[in-house]
N, C-alpha and C positions, 0 to 999 in steps of 0.2 A: 504494500500500500504506500509506503514511504517513497518508493521508486516512482510510482505513478504520480504522486504529488510533486516530486522533484521535476519530472518530465513536463508536467503541466506548467509549473512555474517557469521552466526554461522557455516554453512557447509564449508565455505572456510578457517576457522581457523585451523591450524595444530592440529590434534588429537581431534577436536571438532565434527567431523562427527558422531562419535558413540554417543556422548552426545546428539547432535541435533536429531539423529535418535530415541533415546529413548524418548526425550522430545516430539517429534512430534507423538509418538505412531505408528511408521511405522514398527513394528515388523511383519515379514512375518510368521515365525514359530519359537517360542521360546522354549528352553529347558534349564534345570538347570544342570550345571556340578558341582558336589560336590567333594571337595578335603578335605583330613584330615590334610593337612598342606598348608602353603602359597606357591602357585606356582610362579615360576620366569618367568612371561610372559612379553615379551617386545613388542609384536605385538598385536594389537587389532583384527586382523583377525583370523578366524579359517580355518584350511586347511584339505583337503582330498588330500593326495599326495602333489603336488605343486599347486593345484587349490584352490582358495579362495572359501570356501563353505558358508561363513557367517562371522559374527563378534560378538565380545563380547559387550554387551550393558549395563551390570550392574555387579558390584562386591560388594559382601556383606560378612561380617564376621559374622558367626552364631556360637557363642561359640568358640570352637577350630577349627571349620571347615570354609572353604571358599566356597562360592557359587557364580558361575559365571552364569549369564543369557546370553545365546548365541542365536543369531538369524540366522537360517539356510535358505539359499536361496531356493526357491521352487524347482529348478531343482536338488537339492541334497537331497530332502526329502526321496527318496527311499533308501538312505544310512543310515537313522536313524531307526535302528532296535533294537530289545531287547538285542542284544549282543554288541551294540555300547558302546565304552568307549573313553575317550580322554586322551592323554598323552602330556606332555610338552617336546618338543625337540628343542634345540637351541633357546629358548625364544618364540617358537610358540606353539599354541594349535593345536594338530593334532588329527584327527578322525582315529580310528581303530576299529576293531571288535575282539571279542574273539571266534568267530566261525561263522558258517553259520546260517543264520536265514532269514525267510521271514515275520516275525511278526513285523509290523511297530510299532514304538513308538508313543504314543499319544502326542500331543502338550502339552508342559509344564511338561513333564516327567523329573524325576531326572536321571542323567547319572553319573556314576563314572568317576572321573578324577584322573590321576596319575601325580605326580610332575616330574617323569623321567621314562626312560625305565626300569631301575633297579626295581623300585617299581611295575611297570606293570608286569615284568617277575616273580617277587616274588609272586604276586597275582595269576598269571596263574599257577605257580607251586603248590601253596597251593590249588587252586581250583581243579587241576588235582588229587592231592593226596586225597582230600576229596571225589571226585568222585570214585577214586580207592578204598578208604576205604569203601564207601557205597556198592560198587560192591562186595568187599570181604566179608563184613558182610552178604549181601543178599545171596551170594553163600554158605557161611557157614551155614546159616539158612536153605537153601534148602537141603543141604546134611544132616543136622541133623534131618530132618523130617523122 
């Protein structure tokens, strides 16, 4: 009984719900969001639009990278696809995608995180140019045959 009271007290402390959630092992569906710089996140929830789709359960520094373990609620699992990325906006970690996909991510998968919209847009531009470059090389190779 004392343990139950202690666990309930942990959940009632401000900011402790996430820690208690992790300690109790109540992960629904966890993923790892990987950043190449320290993100400025002030909110422990993760968002899809304005809806809370889960929460951050763990923060780790791995060399120069930051890895956040996030727990996604079951009703949002359909949004976790192979084009999913996360971006920090206004101190919140927000879900977005880089294109259409129907291939679901496996639980525990690594997902790219961006510290702001500028870095996300730079990544999109670079990816588009790489795809264009591949297309141009393939087309040139076809014509050269």
